[in-house]
KOLNU-218596 format. One record per residue: residue number from 1; y, x, z of N, C-alpha, C in turn. Coordinates in pm, whole numbers. Each point is the difference from the previous one (the first is absolute). Last residue first. Layout:
# KOLNU-218596
- seq|nv|nu|nw|cav|cau|caw|cv|cu|cw
- NUM|Y|X|Z|Y|X|Z|Y|X|Z
...
***
This chain:
# KOLNU-218596
- seq|nv|nu|nw|cav|cau|caw|cv|cu|cw
- 120|-523|3814|-2142|-127|65|-39|-122|-83|45
- 119|492|-98|101|-93|-87|-131|-122|59|-51
- 118|333|211|332|-63|-156|66|-49|-74|-113
- 117|136|442|-113|-126|61|102|-14|-183|64
- 116|372|42|-310|-143|36|-34|-108|3|74
- 115|431|-74|174|-58|-121|-109|-114|23|-69
- 114|229|359|242|-65|-117|112|-64|-125|-91
- 113|245|376|-252|-129|20|36|-94|-106|142
- 112|460|-103|-205|-104|-21|-81|-154|75|49
- 111|369|42|313|-42|-120|-2|-106|-41|-139
- 110|-18|487|251|108|-72|-88|-59|-169|-2
- 109|-109|359|401|-64|-26|-179|108|-118|1
- 108|-63|257|409|94|55|-106|-77|-35|-156
- 107|-136|-230|429|156|27|36|65|71|-109
- 106|-464|-169|87|59|-62|-105|167|45|-20
- 105|-564|99|162|142|40|84|103|-35|-130
- 104|-488|-250|-44|74|124|-26|133|-5|90
- 103|-352|-367|-55|-46|132|72|55|142|-53
- 102|100|-482|-86|27|80|-93|-105|125|77
- 101|140|-335|298|-57|-98|-137|-59|100|-123
- 100|231|203|396|-165|-96|46|-46|-47|-143
- 99|411|208|-41|-94|97|50|-160|-70|48
- 98|400|-291|-59|-40|67|-112|-115|132|1
- 97|203|-220|365|-86|-56|-68|-48|26|-124
- 96|301|274|218|-135|-49|64|-96|-53|-42
- 95|426|61|-200|-83|100|-28|-117|-10|72
- 94|311|-298|109|-29|-28|-127|-94|123|-18
- 93|206|-20|359|-89|-75|-9|-43|-59|-103
- 92|328|311|69|-100|100|57|-114|-136|-10
- 91|393|-118|-221|-55|126|-44|-109|27|62
- 90|265|-274|213|-69|-52|-117|-62|74|-66
- 89|244|176|327|-115|-67|80|-70|-79|-125
- 88|389|216|-143|-103|118|59|-129|-87|54
- 87|402|-247|-49|-101|17|-145|-110|114|7
- 86|240|-150|369|-59|-87|-16|-72|64|-141
- 85|328|266|165|-90|-1|50|-112|-103|-2
- 84|398|-13|-212|-89|113|-69|-123|26|106
- 83|355|-299|93|-83|-55|-103|-67|95|-33
- 82|279|173|286|-103|-122|65|-68|-63|-91
- 81|360|264|-165|-121|85|62|-118|-48|104
- 80|360|-220|-231|-33|52|-85|-160|74|64
- 79|361|-156|288|-136|-119|-63|-52|84|-92
- 78|314|281|138|-80|-35|81|-102|-127|-21
- 77|354|128|-254|-90|93|-15|-108|-25|72
- 76|344|-333|-3|-92|-19|-132|-98|155|-18
- 75|320|15|353|-88|-118|31|-103|-42|-116
- 74|336|323|-54|-103|44|102|-56|-105|25
- 73|338|-114|-273|-68|94|-44|-95|65|96
- 72|315|-306|130|-99|-62|-94|-101|79|-46
- 71|396|116|301|-111|-33|28|-109|-106|-94
- 70|375|176|-196|-81|153|95|-85|-92|85
- 69|272|-296|-240|-127|64|-94|-78|113|64
- 68|368|-217|250|-110|-71|-18|-102|83|-58
- 67|451|136|-51|-70|33|57|-121|-59|71
- 66|153|20|-517|12|-103|150|-48|119|110
- 65|25|84|-517|86|14|98|28|-16|129
- 64|-325|-134|-349|-53|172|27|135|35|118
- 63|-181|-521|-5|110|92|-42|-6|151|6
- 62|-266|-390|152|-50|57|-128|90|122|-47
- 61|84|-276|435|-127|81|-16|-61|52|-121
- 60|364|-287|-63|64|96|124|-142|104|24
- 59|-62|-386|-245|77|105|-87|42|124|86
- 58|-245|-386|199|-60|80|-86|64|100|-113
- 57|266|-261|361|-110|56|25|-104|103|-77
- 56|287|-340|-167|79|103|41|-58|118|99
- 55|-223|-384|-185|44|85|-80|65|100|7
- 54|-65|-316|361|-138|54|-62|48|132|-111
- 53|360|-293|134|-34|79|75|-141|84|-34
- 52|98|-381|-256|92|107|-12|-22|158|90
- 51|-271|-393|102|-39|59|-146|93|104|-47
- 50|145|-255|376|-137|93|46|-33|53|-106
- 49|320|-287|-129|59|114|103|-112|73|83
- 48|-80|-425|-243|48|138|-94|45|98|84
- 47|-326|-418|113|105|84|69|18|143|-102
- 46|-311|-377|-133|90|-70|63|130|99|68
- 45|-258|92|-500|6|46|169|69|-94|34
- 44|-180|-224|-422|98|99|56|9|46|151
- 43|-437|-147|-367|100|-40|131|112|120|32
- 42|-354|54|-313|20|-115|-58|109|-69|108
- 41|-117|435|49|29|-22|-156|38|-123|-9
- 40|-167|143|408|141|29|-29|58|-6|-135
- 39|-435|-110|286|35|-65|-101|148|31|-53
- 38|-196|217|389|-81|-7|-110|46|-97|-122
- 37|408|133|293|-118|-51|31|-141|18|-72
- 36|452|298|191|-60|-60|-127|-130|-69|32
- 35|172|205|434|150|-60|-115|-37|-73|-150
- 34|-311|191|342|-12|-99|-33|162|-74|-101
- 33|-86|458|227|-85|-17|-109|-8|-118|-37
- 32|374|287|211|-61|-158|23|-76|-13|-144
- 31|272|462|254|-75|-75|-150|-80|-112|78
- 30|194|332|255|73|-117|-15|-38|-60|-101
- 29|-162|389|147|172|77|-65|51|-147|10
- 28|-459|18|154|113|63|99|127|28|-50
- 27|-303|-180|-295|19|-91|114|111|47|104
- 26|-219|308|-334|97|-142|-85|61|-63|113
- 25|-351|271|82|97|70|3|148|-57|-40
- 24|-439|-261|72|72|60|104|123|111|-39
- 23|-246|-186|-346|52|-111|33|80|74|164
- 22|-267|319|-231|134|-48|-35|84|-113|41
- 21|-427|96|187|107|83|13|141|21|-68
- 20|-382|-295|-81|54|-31|141|96|115|27
- 19|-229|8|-450|86|-122|46|58|-11|129
- 18|-293|383|-97|136|-20|-90|83|-118|44
- 17|-442|17|149|80|71|58|130|20|-49
- 16|-268|-306|-167|9|-52|103|91|112|111
- 15|-186|117|-413|76|-150|-25|83|-34|80
- 14|-379|294|29|128|94|-39|113|-110|-2
- 13|-442|-167|102|96|97|122|100|37|-85
- 12|-210|-214|-292|54|-109|105|34|71|122
- 11|-216|286|-344|96|-70|-53|112|-67|104
- 10|-445|106|129|103|121|34|116|-58|-88
- 9|-347|-260|-53|52|5|116|70|106|40
- 8|-185|-8|-390|98|-151|-19|47|28|162
- 7|-287|302|-102|137|12|-97|84|-126|33
- 6|-465|-29|133|77|67|63|148|74|-74
- 5|-278|-334|-221|25|-61|133|127|116|85
- 4|-248|64|-489|149|9|38|34|-38|131
- 3|-442|109|-168|46|-144|-50|140|-12|13
- 2|-259|402|152|-21|-48|-139|83|-121|-42
- 1|29|134|423|136|78|-81|-55|-42|-171
***
């Protein structure tokens, strides 16, 4: 916690969770993640039909009037709920470490107060 390794670990977990779920949500709808290569700024895509199809899928998912939007909103709400579980785990882990390091229950302290205690 004190050197950022745990928060880096949790951020990696959030990223994997988000990326995996979004990839699945889009691929079920026909999205082709490899339609644009990593070098798409330097090289033209070989299959413009796939790129156009992906664009249509993204527009459909993000359009407020689209039926797909009705699926997207609950998907995002569920994903956010699962991310907050991870955030809570991180908060608990950080509090445990800070309690050991500072000898105080830190749950109700502000960042400024924690900094002051850490530098005493």
